[in-house]
N, CA, C and O atoms as CSV, one atom per row, in Angstrom:
chain,resi,resn,atom,element,x,y,z
A,1,MET,N,N,96.058,81.197,128.674
A,1,MET,CA,C,97.242,81.812,128.121
A,1,MET,C,C,97.102,83.332,128.176
A,1,MET,O,O,96.059,83.885,127.830
A,2,LYS,N,N,98.160,83.989,128.614
A,2,LYS,CA,C,98.179,85.438,128.717
A,2,LYS,C,C,98.170,86.084,127.332
A,2,LYS,O,O,98.859,85.621,126.423
A,3,THR,N,N,97.407,87.132,127.177
A,3,THR,CA,C,97.373,87.868,125.911
A,3,THR,C,C,98.653,88.680,125.774
A,3,THR,O,O,99.001,89.431,126.685
A,4,PRO,N,N,99.356,88.549,124.662
A,4,PRO,CA,C,100.602,89.295,124.476
A,4,PRO,C,C,100.333,90.771,124.221
A,4,PRO,O,O,99.275,91.142,123.714
A,5,LEU,N,N,101.291,91.598,124.574
A,5,LEU,CA,C,101.185,93.026,124.306
A,5,LEU,C,C,101.329,93.317,122.813
A,5,LEU,O,O,100.629,94.170,122.268
A,6,VAL,N,N,102.238,92.603,122.162
A,6,VAL,CA,C,102.574,92.873,120.765
A,6,VAL,C,C,102.404,91.607,119.935
A,6,VAL,O,O,102.756,90.511,120.372
A,7,SER,N,N,101.866,91.770,118.746
A,7,SER,CA,C,101.803,90.680,117.770
A,7,SER,C,C,102.667,91.057,116.572
A,7,SER,O,O,102.517,92.137,116.002
A,8,ILE,N,N,103.560,90.165,116.201
A,8,ILE,CA,C,104.336,90.325,114.979
A,8,ILE,C,C,103.654,89.449,113.944
A,8,ILE,O,O,103.538,88.240,114.145
A,9,VAL,N,N,103.203,90.024,112.850
A,9,VAL,CA,C,102.483,89.258,111.827
A,9,VAL,C,C,103.360,89.123,110.588
A,9,VAL,O,O,103.979,90.085,110.133
A,10,ILE,N,N,103.398,87.898,110.053
A,10,ILE,CA,C,104.242,87.589,108.911
A,10,ILE,C,C,103.443,86.762,107.914
A,10,ILE,O,O,102.864,85.733,108.262
A,11,ALA,N,N,103.420,87.223,106.681
A,11,ALA,CA,C,102.889,86.421,105.583
A,11,ALA,C,C,104.084,85.929,104.791
A,11,ALA,O,O,104.970,86.713,104.450
A,12,SER,N,N,104.118,84.634,104.494
A,12,SER,CA,C,105.286,84.067,103.832
A,12,SER,C,C,104.871,83.168,102.683
A,12,SER,O,O,103.895,82.424,102.771
A,13,TYR,N,N,105.635,83.256,101.601
A,13,TYR,CA,C,105.436,82.374,100.443
A,13,TYR,C,C,106.799,82.074,99.825
A,13,TYR,O,O,107.467,82.963,99.297
A,14,ASN,N,N,107.196,80.813,99.902
A,14,ASN,CA,C,108.483,80.370,99.362
A,14,ASN,C,C,109.656,81.214,99.863
A,14,ASN,O,O,110.490,81.669,99.081
A,15,HIS,N,N,109.701,81.409,101.166
A,15,HIS,CA,C,110.764,82.194,101.797
A,15,HIS,C,C,111.671,81.324,102.666
A,15,HIS,O,O,112.163,81.781,103.698
A,16,ALA,N,N,111.895,80.078,102.258
A,16,ALA,CA,C,112.716,79.169,103.059
A,16,ALA,C,C,114.105,79.749,103.342
A,16,ALA,O,O,114.665,79.516,104.413
A,17,ALA,N,N,114.648,80.485,102.412
A,17,ALA,CA,C,115.992,81.035,102.584
A,17,ALA,C,C,116.060,82.139,103.638
A,17,ALA,O,O,117.142,82.458,104.131
A,18,PHE,N,N,114.909,82.724,103.989
A,18,PHE,CA,C,114.902,83.898,104.867
A,18,PHE,C,C,114.080,83.750,106.141
A,18,PHE,O,O,114.320,84.470,107.110
A,19,VAL,N,N,113.126,82.841,106.161
A,19,VAL,CA,C,112.125,82.850,107.220
A,19,VAL,C,C,112.703,82.557,108.604
A,19,VAL,O,O,112.265,83.151,109.589
A,20,GLN,N,N,113.674,81.655,108.695
A,20,GLN,CA,C,114.255,81.376,110.015
A,20,GLN,C,C,114.978,82.596,110.569
A,20,GLN,O,O,114.820,82.917,111.747
A,21,ALA,N,N,115.758,83.276,109.757
A,21,ALA,CA,C,116.467,84.473,110.218
A,21,ALA,C,C,115.482,85.553,110.657
A,21,ALA,O,O,115.707,86.243,111.651
A,22,CYS,N,N,114.403,85.692,109.913
A,22,CYS,CA,C,113.368,86.675,110.261
A,22,CYS,C,C,112.787,86.397,111.644
A,22,CYS,O,O,112.731,87.287,112.493
A,23,VAL,N,N,112.358,85.166,111.860
A,23,VAL,CA,C,111.715,84.817,113.129
A,23,VAL,C,C,112.740,84.800,114.266
A,23,VAL,O,O,112.431,85.241,115.373
A,24,GLN,N,N,113.932,84.308,114.016
A,24,GLN,CA,C,114.964,84.288,115.061
A,24,GLN,C,C,115.329,85.696,115.503
A,24,GLN,O,O,115.651,85.904,116.672
A,25,SER,N,N,115.289,86.658,114.606
A,25,SER,CA,C,115.589,88.038,114.998
A,25,SER,C,C,114.535,88.576,115.961
A,25,SER,O,O,114.850,89.369,116.848
A,26,VAL,N,N,113.304,88.155,115.791
A,26,VAL,CA,C,112.247,88.553,116.727
A,26,VAL,C,C,112.434,87.842,118.062
A,26,VAL,O,O,112.352,88.469,119.118
A,27,LEU,N,N,112.685,86.541,118.020
A,27,LEU,CA,C,112.854,85.760,119.251
A,27,LEU,C,C,114.034,86.249,120.084
A,27,LEU,O,O,114.036,86.071,121.303
A,28,ALA,N,N,115.030,86.857,119.460
A,28,ALA,CA,C,116.234,87.307,120.158
A,28,ALA,C,C,116.082,88.671,120.837
A,28,ALA,O,O,117.011,89.126,121.503
A,29,GLN,N,N,114.956,89.316,120.687
A,29,GLN,CA,C,114.759,90.644,121.265
A,29,GLN,C,C,114.726,90.580,122.791
A,29,GLN,O,O,114.317,89.576,123.375
A,30,ASP,N,N,115.164,91.669,123.426
A,30,ASP,CA,C,115.077,91.763,124.886
A,30,ASP,C,C,113.624,91.813,125.341
A,30,ASP,O,O,113.259,91.190,126.338
A,31,PHE,N,N,112.800,92.551,124.616
A,31,PHE,CA,C,111.363,92.628,124.918
A,31,PHE,C,C,110.752,91.268,124.602
A,31,PHE,O,O,110.963,90.732,123.514
A,32,GLN,N,N,110.001,90.708,125.540
A,32,GLN,CA,C,109.509,89.341,125.372
A,32,GLN,C,C,107.992,89.185,125.418
A,32,GLN,O,O,107.492,88.063,125.335
A,33,ASP,N,N,107.257,90.270,125.545
A,33,ASP,CA,C,105.800,90.176,125.642
A,33,ASP,C,C,105.186,90.232,124.241
A,33,ASP,O,O,104.527,91.206,123.877
A,34,PHE,N,N,105.416,89.166,123.460
A,34,PHE,CA,C,104.953,89.152,122.075
A,34,PHE,C,C,104.570,87.746,121.643
A,34,PHE,O,O,104.887,86.750,122.292
A,35,GLU,N,N,103.870,87.716,120.512
A,35,GLU,CA,C,103.590,86.477,119.792
A,35,GLU,C,C,104.005,86.708,118.344
A,35,GLU,O,O,104.063,87.847,117.881
A,36,ILE,N,N,104.294,85.625,117.635
A,36,ILE,CA,C,104.628,85.703,116.211
A,36,ILE,C,C,103.553,84.937,115.458
A,36,ILE,O,O,103.431,83.721,115.604
A,37,VAL,N,N,102.780,85.646,114.656
A,37,VAL,CA,C,101.673,85.058,113.916
A,37,VAL,C,C,102.078,84.967,112.447
A,37,VAL,O,O,102.273,85.982,111.778
A,38,VAL,N,N,102.201,83.731,111.958
A,38,VAL,CA,C,102.679,83.512,110.595
A,38,VAL,C,C,101.609,82.789,109.790
A,38,VAL,O,O,101.015,81.819,110.260
A,39,THR,N,N,101.370,83.267,108.578
A,39,THR,CA,C,100.549,82.538,107.616
A,39,THR,C,C,101.425,82.199,106.432
A,39,THR,O,O,101.966,83.085,105.771
A,40,ASP,N,N,101.562,80.899,106.165
A,40,ASP,CA,C,102.274,80.458,104.980
A,40,ASP,C,C,101.261,80.327,103.852
A,40,ASP,O,O,100.238,79.656,103.990
A,41,ASP,N,N,101.557,80.970,102.751
A,41,ASP,CA,C,100.619,81.070,101.628
A,41,ASP,C,C,100.847,79.966,100.594
A,41,ASP,O,O,101.009,80.245,99.406
A,42,GLY,N,N,100.858,78.710,101.052
A,42,GLY,CA,C,100.960,77.577,100.139
A,42,GLY,C,C,102.340,77.375,99.542
A,42,GLY,O,O,102.463,77.005,98.374
A,43,SER,N,N,103.375,77.612,100.326
A,43,SER,CA,C,104.748,77.469,99.829
A,43,SER,C,C,105.014,76.071,99.300
A,43,SER,O,O,104.490,75.080,99.811
A,44,SER,N,N,105.851,76.015,98.250
A,44,SER,CA,C,106.264,74.728,97.684
A,44,SER,C,C,107.718,74.407,98.028
A,44,SER,O,O,108.252,73.393,97.579
A,45,ASP,N,N,108.361,75.264,98.821
A,45,ASP,CA,C,109.726,75.007,99.265
A,45,ASP,C,C,109.696,74.566,100.739
A,45,ASP,O,O,108.666,74.083,101.209
A,46,ALA,N,N,110.760,74.718,101.443
A,46,ALA,CA,C,110.864,74.234,102.829
A,46,ALA,C,C,110.492,75.280,103.874
A,46,ALA,O,O,110.901,75.158,105.029
A,47,THR,N,N,109.733,76.299,103.500
A,47,THR,CA,C,109.371,77.358,104.439
A,47,THR,C,C,108.699,76.804,105.684
A,47,THR,O,O,109.112,77.132,106.797
A,48,VAL,N,N,107.694,75.990,105.531
A,48,VAL,CA,C,106.934,75.474,106.676
A,48,VAL,C,C,107.818,74.610,107.566
A,48,VAL,O,O,107.761,74.724,108.790
A,49,GLU,N,N,108.623,73.760,106.974
A,49,GLU,CA,C,109.507,72.894,107.750
A,49,GLU,C,C,110.498,73.719,108.566
A,49,GLU,O,O,110.795,73.377,109.710
A,50,ARG,N,N,111.004,74.785,107.991
A,50,ARG,CA,C,111.960,75.635,108.701
A,50,ARG,C,C,111.307,76.394,109.845
A,50,ARG,O,O,111.928,76.597,110.888
A,51,LEU,N,N,110.077,76.809,109.664
A,51,LEU,CA,C,109.350,77.449,110.762
A,51,LEU,C,C,109.092,76.453,111.893
A,51,LEU,O,O,109.308,76.767,113.064
A,52,ARG,N,N,108.638,75.279,111.546
A,52,ARG,CA,C,108.364,74.260,112.560
A,52,ARG,C,C,109.634,73.826,113.283
A,52,ARG,O,O,109.590,73.497,114.468
A,53,ALA,N,N,110.759,73.823,112.582
A,53,ALA,CA,C,112.032,73.417,113.185
A,53,ALA,C,C,112.471,74.363,114.302
A,53,ALA,O,O,113.241,73.971,115.179
A,54,LEU,N,N,111.992,75.593,114.273
A,54,LEU,CA,C,112.334,76.536,115.340
A,54,LEU,C,C,111.757,76.094,116.677
A,54,LEU,O,O,112.331,76.388,117.726
A,55,GLY,N,N,110.632,75.394,116.650
A,55,GLY,CA,C,110.057,74.806,117.855
A,55,GLY,C,C,109.633,75.789,118.934
A,55,GLY,O,O,109.575,75.419,120.107
A,56,SER,N,N,109.341,77.000,118.579
A,56,SER,CA,C,108.955,77.988,119.580
A,56,SER,C,C,107.443,77.997,119.793
A,56,SER,O,O,106.681,78.053,118.828
A,57,PRO,N,N,107.010,77.943,121.048
A,57,PRO,CA,C,105.572,78.046,121.320
A,57,PRO,C,C,105.011,79.444,121.037
A,57,PRO,O,O,103.795,79.631,121.023
A,58,ARG,N,N,105.881,80.410,120.815
A,58,ARG,CA,C,105.427,81.767,120.488
A,58,ARG,C,C,104.961,81.901,119.045
A,58,ARG,O,O,104.321,82.891,118.690
A,59,ILE,N,N,105.278,80.911,118.207
A,59,ILE,CA,C,104.915,80.967,116.792
A,59,ILE,C,C,103.548,80.325,116.583
A,59,ILE,O,O,103.351,79.142,116.860
A,60,ASP,N,N,102.614,81.126,116.091
A,60,ASP,CA,C,101.278,80.647,115.726
A,60,ASP,C,C,101.274,80.551,114.199
A,60,ASP,O,O,101.179,81.563,113.505
A,61,LEU,N,N,101.376,79.328,113.690
A,61,LEU,CA,C,101.518,79.102,112.250
A,61,LEU,C,C,100.241,78.551,111.648
A,61,LEU,O,O,99.672,77.581,112.147
A,62,ASN,N,N,99.799,79.180,110.571
A,62,ASN,CA,C,98.690,78.670,109.766
A,62,ASN,C,C,99.228,78.463,108.358
A,62,ASN,O,O,99.880,79.346,107.801
A,63,VAL,N,N,98.955,77.296,107.784
A,63,VAL,CA,C,99.483,76.955,106.457
A,63,VAL,C,C,98.321,76.783,105.485
A,63,VAL,O,O,97.471,75.912,105.672
A,64,PHE,N,N,98.288,77.607,104.458
A,64,PHE,CA,C,97.297,77.448,103.398
A,64,PHE,C,C,97.711,76.284,102.508
A,64,PHE,O,O,98.900,76.126,102.232
A,65,PRO,N,N,96.767,75.463,102.048
A,65,PRO,CA,C,97.107,74.340,101.175
A,65,PRO,C,C,97.544,74.768,99.773
A,65,PRO,O,O,98.240,74.022,99.084
A,66,GLU,N,N,97.138,75.968,99.349
A,66,GLU,CA,C,97.575,76.493,98.057
A,66,GLU,C,C,97.730,78.001,98.168
A,66,GLU,O,O,97.201,78.624,99.088
A,67,ASN,N,N,98.455,78.578,97.227
A,67,ASN,CA,C,98.705,80.013,97.217
A,67,ASN,C,C,97.402,80.771,96.988
A,67,ASN,O,O,96.676,80.505,96.030
A,68,ARG,N,N,97.115,81.717,97.879
A,68,ARG,CA,C,95.894,82.517,97.782
A,68,ARG,C,C,96.188,84.001,97.618
A,68,ARG,O,O,95.267,84.794,97.426
A,69,GLY,N,N,97.447,84.383,97.689
A,69,GLY,CA,C,97.834,85.778,97.510
A,69,GLY,C,C,98.287,86.426,98.803
A,69,GLY,O,O,97.830,86.071,99.889
A,70,ALA,N,N,99.193,87.380,98.668
A,70,ALA,CA,C,99.805,88.037,99.821
A,70,ALA,C,C,98.783,88.742,100.714
A,70,ALA,O,O,98.877,88.675,101.939
A,71,CYS,N,N,97.814,89.411,100.107
A,71,CYS,CA,C,96.815,90.134,100.904
A,71,CYS,C,C,95.969,89.179,101.744
A,71,CYS,O,O,95.680,89.458,102.908
A,72,VAL,N,N,95.581,88.071,101.163
A,72,VAL,CA,C,94.772,87.084,101.894
A,72,VAL,C,C,95.591,86.505,103.051
A,72,VAL,O,O,95.087,86.354,104.163
A,73,ALA,N,N,96.853,86.185,102.777
A,73,ALA,CA,C,97.715,85.621,103.827
A,73,ALA,C,C,97.942,86.631,104.950
A,73,ALA,O,O,97.867,86.271,106.124
A,74,MET,N,N,98.217,87.882,104.609
A,74,MET,CA,C,98.441,88.893,105.644
A,74,MET,C,C,97.170,89.149,106.442
A,74,MET,O,O,97.233,89.285,107.664
A,75,ASN,N,N,96.027,89.217,105.785
A,75,ASN,CA,C,94.766,89.415,106.509
A,75,ASN,C,C,94.474,88.249,107.445
A,75,ASN,O,O,93.925,88.449,108.528
A,76,ASP,N,N,94.836,87.036,107.040
A,76,ASP,CA,C,94.666,85.873,107.917
A,76,ASP,C,C,95.518,86.033,109.170
A,76,ASP,O,O,95.037,85.814,110.282
A,77,ALA,N,N,96.783,86.415,108.994
A,77,ALA,CA,C,97.675,86.594,110.136
A,77,ALA,C,C,97.167,87.706,111.054
A,77,ALA,O,O,97.130,87.541,112.273
A,78,ILE,N,N,96.781,88.819,110.476
A,78,ILE,CA,C,96.274,89.952,111.278
A,78,ILE,C,C,95.014,89.527,112.048
A,78,ILE,O,O,94.843,89.889,113.212
A,79,GLY,N,N,94.159,88.780,111.408
A,79,GLY,CA,C,92.920,88.331,112.058
A,79,GLY,C,C,93.157,87.414,113.244
A,79,GLY,O,O,92.316,87.341,114.139
A,80,ARG,N,N,94.277,86.716,113.270
A,80,ARG,CA,C,94.593,85.807,114.383
A,80,ARG,C,C,95.405,86.494,115.477
A,80,ARG,O,O,95.566,85.935,116.562
A,81,ALA,N,N,95.916,87.688,115.214
A,81,ALA,CA,C,96.739,88.406,116.173
A,81,ALA,C,C,95.925,88.763,117.422
A,81,ALA,O,O,94.763,89.161,117.337
A,82,ARG,N,N,96.575,88.608,118.588
A,82,ARG,CA,C,95.890,88.896,119.853
A,82,ARG,C,C,96.469,90.087,120.595
A,82,ARG,O,O,95.893,90.535,121.586
A,83,GLY,N,N,97.599,90.608,120.132
A,83,GLY,CA,C,98.246,91.740,120.810
A,83,GLY,C,C,97.488,93.029,120.611
A,83,GLY,O,O,96.618,93.138,119.747
A,84,ARG,N,N,97.841,94.014,121.441
A,84,ARG,CA,C,97.209,95.314,121.334
A,84,ARG,C,C,97.805,96.109,120.200
A,84,ARG,O,O,97.391,97.243,119.957
């Protein structure tokens, strides 16, 4: 797999109402040399299901089994990012 130029990193917790719009706005960009790295921080709503429903191979999703905090989730996403 080719290494993307840009990594978009997202930490999410109970953002079912917003997460699809967030990711779809990235997917709709003219620039296409990117990956979307998402860490779900143990959401109890439909955040994970909505991310998976997008079905994009550009989304690298990691789901924590319980809430560990925004900093931990963001550091996880950043650590998995492959872009420059």
